[in-house]
N, C-alpha and C positions, 0 to 999 in steps of 0.2 A: 402881400400874403402877409397875415398877422403874424408875432411871435409865436402864439399857439397855433397857429394854423403849420406854420414851419416844424415845431417841434411834434405835433398829430402826424407830420408827414414823416418825419425823421425816419431811418431806414431802424431796424432791431439791431443791437449787437450781436448776433447770431448770423456767423461765418455761412454763406449759400454751401451746400454740400455738393462738390464736383464728380461729374463720373469719374473721372482720372485728375491725373496730377498737373495743375496749371499753375500758370506762373504767378507769384506771390501778390497779385495787385490786390488793393485792398475793398475787395468787392462784398458789400452788404447790402441786402435785399429785404425789406419788408412783404412779407406776404399779404397779396390783396384778398384771397377768398376765403370766404365763410366758409365754416362746415354747414353741411347738407342738413345737417338738423335746425340751422337756423330760416330753412326756408320755409316762407308765410302762403298761406293759401290763397292772399290777395295783395295786393298792391295797387297804389296810384297809377305806377308807368313800369311797365315790363319791357328793357331792349334788349333783344334779340341779337345778340354778336358784339365784339368788343375792337371790331377795325376803327377806320378813321371817322365812321358816320357814329357808329354806335358809342365809341369812348368820347367823342365831343358832345353827342347830345348827352350823357350821362351826366359829363361834368357841368353840363350848364344846365340843367334841369334837375339834378338831385336835390338841391338845397330848399327844405320846407315840405319835402316829399317822400313818399315811401317810393322808393326806386330801386329794381332789383336787375341786376345785367345777368344774362345767361349767356355763356359762352359753351361750344360744343368741344373746345379741344382745352388740353390741361394748363395750367401756370407754368412758365418756365422761369427759373431764376436764372441770373448770371451765374457759368459755371457748370450750367446742366446741358449744353447744347453740345451734340455729337459732332465728333472731329477726324473720323476715319470714313474711309467707304462702306466697311461693315455695317458700322453704326448709323450712316447715312440710310442703309437699304432698310435697316430695321426701324426707322424712324418713318417711312412712307406711310402714309395713312391708307388704310383701307377696309373693309367691313370685320377684316378680322382684329384691326389694330385701328379703331375709331379715334384715337388719343395720337396718331402720329401726325408729326410737325407738318409734314410734306404733302401735300394733294397734288397729284396728278390725273387730270380729267382728261384721258385719252380719247380721240376723235376721228373721223376721217379725213376733215381735211386740216382742223386747227386744234394742236393739244393747249390744255391750258394748266398752269402751274399757279396754287395757290398755297398761303399757311393756316394753320390749324391749330391755335392756341389765344390765351389771354395776352390782347393784343394784336390780334387777326395777323393780317400780310407783313405789317409792320416789324414781327420777327424776322422775316427773312425777305426785307428788300434793302434797297441800295439809301433809303431816305431821303433822295434826290427832291427839293422842293422847288420845282420850276415853274413858273406862270406861264399857262396857254395865252398866246395871240387874243388880243381882245374882241378881234373881230370873228374867232371861233365859234363866239356868240352870238352872232348873228346869221346864221346860216339858214334860218328858217326851221329848225327843230326843237330851238328852247324857249320856253315859256316867255310872253312877254313882259312879264313882269319882272322876271330876273335878266333879261336884255335889257330893260331899262336902270335896274342898280350896277350892269357894268358899263354901260356907256356913260353912267353921270358921274362914275367914279367911286361910287357908294361900296361897291364889292370889295375895291381895295383895303379895306379896313379887314377883312375878315382873312384875307392872303397877309395882312400885317399880323394878326392876330394871331393866327395858326403860327407863322415864322416865328414868332415872339415865346410861344407855346415849346415848341418843338427845339427853341434854340437853335436854329438853323445857320452855319457857319460856314464859309468858302475855303477853299485850298489856299494858303498864301505862300509861295515860293519863298520868300524870306525867311519863313517861319520853319519850313521843312520840305526834304524833296522826297519827290514819288519819280519813278523814272517812265513808268507808264503814261503819267498825263506829260510828263515833258515829250512824250514820244509822239503823244496825241496832237499835241499843240504844235511840235513841226509837221507835220502831215499836214495837217488841216492849213495851217498859214501857207503852206509851199503851194497848196491849191487855191491859194488867195480867199478862202474863205472865215468868217468870224468864229472866234474863238473865245469862251469863256469859262469862267470858274464855276459850278454849280454849287448853290448853297445846299448843304445836306445836314441831316438829322443827326450827328454824331459830334461828341464832346473832341473837338480835333487838337483843342490847346491847354485843358484842364480846368477850365473855370469852371464854378458854383454851378449847378443845375440850376433850372429856372424857378424851383421851389424851393429854391434854399438849401438843398440838401448836397451832401458831398458826393462828387460823380468820379472816378476815374478818367484819367485821359486816354485816348484814343493810343492803342500802340502799333497801331497801322500793320493789323495781321492779314488784312485783305477777305476776311471770313465774315462780313457783314449779311450778306445773304446766306449763309449757313447757322446764323445765330450770333449774336454777341456775348461771348463769354465772359469779358470783361467789366462790362455792365456800362461801357461809355456812349454805346448807341443809345440815341433817343429814342426807344420804341415806346410805345402807349403806354406801358404798363413803368414809364417812369415819370407821366406827366399827366394828360388829361384822365387817366384812369385814378390816379392817387387823389388826382383834385377830385373827381367824383366819390370816393370813397372817404375823403375829408368831409364832406357836406352830406354823407349819411348813405349814401348807396351801398346795397350789398352787392356780393360777386360770387356768383355760383358757374366753377367751371363743371366740365366733363357733361353739360347740359344740352342734348341737341333736340332743338324742338322740329316735333313733325308736322304739325298743322296749327291753324288758328281758327276756332268759332266764334261767330259773332252770338250772342245771346240776345234774348228779347228786349232787355231794359236796355240794351245799346253798350254793355261792357263786354269783354273778351275773354274766352277761355284758353289757355293755351297750353296744349298737350307735348310734353316731352317724355325723353328717356334719359335717365340718370346714368351714366356709365362709370358703376361706383367702384369697379377695380380694374376699369380699362378693357375688358370684355363683357363681362355681365352687364345687363341694364333693367332697369324698373322704371314704369310709368310714373310720371308726375304729371299734374296737372294744377295751373294756378289762371288764377284771375285779376283783370286788370280794368283800369277805366279808360288806360291811353295804352296801347302798344306801338312800338317805334323798331321796325324789322333794317336788322342793320347785319346781315350775314354775309355780306359780299354779292358780289354780282352774280356767282353760279349758288348758292347758297339761298340766296333771297328770292330768286326766279322758281326754284325748287320749291321751296317752303310755301310760298304765295301760288304756284301750283296746283299742289298737293291741298293745300287750303283750299281751292276753288273746287275740287273735286268733293269737297265734305260742306259745299252749299256756300261760300264766301263768294258774294257777287263783285264780278272783277273786268276791268276793260279788258276787251277784246286785242288789245296792243300787249298783253303780257307775254313774253318771251322774243316780243321783235326788238330789230335794231340792235344786235349784238356788235360788238366792234372789239378786236385786239388791241385797237388803240395802234395801229400800225405798225405794231412788232417786227424787228425782222434782227435776228440773230448773225453773226459772221464773225470769220476768224481770219486774222492772219497770221500765218505759219512762218517760223523760222525766219524771221525778218534780219536787216543788219543790224539791228538795233537792241542790246539787254534791255528787256521792260521790266523785267522782276515782279510780273504779273502774277506770280502764285503765292496762293494764300498760305500762310502755314500755321498749325496750331499754337495754342497760346502758352504752349509750355515749353515752346521750342525756343532755344537763344538763336536768335539771328541778326545778325551784322545791320546797323541803322541804315546803310545803304542798299540793303537788300530788301528792306520790309516794302511792300506792295504799296502800302496805303488804305484807305477806305475804299470800296469796289469802285465808285464811282468819284472822280473831280472833275472831269473837265468836257465841256459841251461843244464838239462842232456844230454850230448853227447854222442851217438852211434856208432858215426861214425869210430874213429882212428882202424885200423886193421881189417875192414869187407870190402868187395866188396860192389860194388856201391848200388845194389839192396835188400842190408841188412844193410843199414846204415838210422840212423834217428836221430832228437833230439825230447827230450821231454821239453816243457817249463812251466812253472806253471804261473796260471791266478787269475782274479778276478772275483766274482759275481758283474757285473753293478749295481749299486745301484738303478736305474729304475727297476730291474727286479728282486729286492730280495723278495718284498711279493709274487709273483708267483712261485717264486723257492722255498720260505720256503713251500709253501702250497704244491707243487708239491712234493717235497722230503719228506715229513710227511706222505703224502699218499702212498706213493711208496708201492710197496709189496718187502721190504728188512728185512732180519733177523739182529736183532737188542736187544742186551742184556737188560734186564729189567731197568739198572742205567744209560743206554744210551739214554732208551725210554724218561726219563724226559728230555734230551733235545729236544727230537723232540717232546715231548707236549709244550716247548715253542715255538717251529717255528711254529705248527699245529693252537695254540691259538695267535700266531702272539703277544707274548708277547715284550716288550720294551726291554726287558733284551736279545737282542740279543748276547752280549756276551757270553753266557752261552748255547745258542742254537746250536743245530746239524748243522747246514749249516756253523756257525763261525768255526764248527773244522773238515769242508770240505777242499779238495784239488781241485781246476780245472787245468785241464791238456790240452795241445795242444802240438801233435805232428805232424810231416812233414817227410815225407821220399822220397822214390822214385818210384812213382807208374809208370805204363807203358806208361803214356801219349799217349793213344791209343783212345780217347773220340774222340765225335765230335760233333761240334755246328752245329744248324739248325733251318732255320726260321719258326714256324707254321703258321696256315692259318691267324693268327690275326697279321702277323709280328714281333711276339715275339722271341727272341733268346732262344733256350733251348739245354740241354744236353743229347745226344743221348748217351748212354754207357752201353747197355745191360750187359756187362759181368763185370763190375767194380768191384763186389762183390767178385769174384773170385783171384784178385790181391790180392797176398801174402802180400804186404807190410800193409794190414788195421790189420787183426789179428796178425801180428808180433807186432805191436806198440800195441795193445790192450794188449797182453800178457805182455808186459813189463809195462805197465801202471797199469796192476793188480798187478804184483809183487811189485809196488812202493807202492800201496794202502794197499797191506797185511803187508809189514813192518812197515807202519802207523797203522794198528788195523783198516782200514775203509773198508766199506763196497763199491766195485767198481761198478760203474754204467758204462757201456760200452754205447758210444752215449748218450749221455743222453737230445739228442732230443727228443727222444723217448717218454721222460716221458709228453712234453708239447704236441706234433704233433702226429697225428697216423702215421704209416708206419718207415719204418725204414733206410728211407736215408741217405746217408752221407752228412755231410756238409763240404765247403769248404769256406774260406775266402780269399783264394788265387787262384784263377782260371788264367791258364796261358794258353796259345795256341790260336788256330784258325787264326791268321795268321801270321805264324810260319817262321824263319829265315831259309834259307837255299843256298847252292851255287849257285842253278838254278831253275826256275819256275817247273821244276820235281820233288824238295824237299820242296821247301817253296814257300810263298807268296810274301816276300820280301828277298833282299840282305842284309849281314852284316851289313849295315848302314840304314835298314830300308827301302829302296828304293824298290818301288812296283814293281811286275813282270807283264808283260801283259800275257795273255793266251800262247803266243806263245814263250815265254821267252825275250822278249828284256825288257827293263827298260823304266816305265813312269819317263820321266824327270819333274823333281818339286812335285812328290808325293810320301810322306812318311809314314811308321806306325811305331810308337814308345810308347810301353807300354808294357804290361804284355803277350799280345796277341802276340808278336813277340817271346816268349821263346819257344823254340821245345822240352823242357824236364822239368820233375820235380826236382827243386833244391836243395829240402831235407832241407831247411831253408827260412826264411822269406826271401821274392824276391824282397824288398824295394830296398834295395841296388844295386842288381844287374840290376833291370829295370833301376834305375837312374846312373847308372853306364855306361850302353848300350846307354843312350841319351846322357851320357857328351861325349862318345865317336865319336856318331852320329855327335852331334852339330860341333865338332871340326873338323871332318874332310868333311861336307858337308857346311858349313860356304862360303866359297868361290863361290858356287854352286847357293846359294840362292840369 
């Protein structure tokens, strides 16, 4: 990028205003949002959503065009993320709190957790950039043009481009230490399984950010999934979104799109609500030649369903092939090993050897030599600092068989002793598994226009007990008590949980098999293509990927943007 571009993207000299006192890292952040008074009545391109699909498409298409990004959430600067349980509860998105960061979609069979803000779920994910196996794209559900690109190796260049832009890097035990990943590696290798370090979008070693902007080094607080208060995590408002802004994109937050209307001249009218004070809203109507829907799996599917109600012709596949990406949560409680897996707030002075590190460093890889339905990975995680107290209490009161000497650790937790280091939770492991579910769930709108997962037979999918069994084996190696689906310790019911919802607006060769084609262009009900209407986010993915999906979603967006640029 040119010197002038770097200068334009350089952070302002204004320090981000934190909600509480944080450690004195040099957090400087240049706001990306435009004032609502800048909003025009018409644009060449409207992008709805700012996650991995929307941010990439905006960055690659903004130059030489009038482009606006509409994000329903708020912009979050480093230093503004909550770090207490009380703050976490206040930041849950609801009808009364439309700008809440954490959105929980409760369902009968599978709950879904997503992020809400400028940068989408990148604000609250671990940033793991893992490539799926190449033959995942050859299961018969992906469009043939894309399969050809994967088979020829053409798709690899998009993986490389995304990793470079997100500045993905891996844990290096020669440069830092993390007890939790060392314990994860130990257990995996004792079970004679492949172990590797995952590339993650976090500035682990303090190098310059990819756009040439100074960026703080990760302090290893373990709170990546609650929002990075130091600015070390390469969320989308650190890379793709500033790039879009540099190329002329306008960014409007607190803008929730209700539905899309196709006009008689082939253009589109987008109806949205501006939440101008976090609660009250006013209706805005904007027109565009091209609309790119990138509101995430749940948001995009809901938006397209509402748009169909208003007359937009869409494939009958809308809402089909929902997948939770085979997500499985597990916990090995009170093991023989100190894991230091508890996140701490950024104002705390914590010994270097007690810092958990980024949420994910390691991958136990159960993919080699197996058929697709039996492949999965297990990553280690952290306990977010904001949830430490309720988790210590929940685990301490759980009905688990614990030896007398280990009960002393539990006692430290149940009394909320300040000596967390010697407690049971600090000798525990968090696991996130991903595999290949059957992707035969369904998304529907309920009577209150909320998007819901309908998947009555999901519990019978063999992927979940398969991953549970291996997590239990890992736990046994460590001498811990295995807790299957720890959600049940806090909330009633045995619902599965996914943080990687996929499908609902899936790709296909024709409208008989998908909602969009290989570039995300939307099919009409009779199989024609809507000119200028695209969907690009996790909703277009027609199968489970068996790994963290952000790299695949962003790479699909890179490919689509490259190929539709001349059409916009």
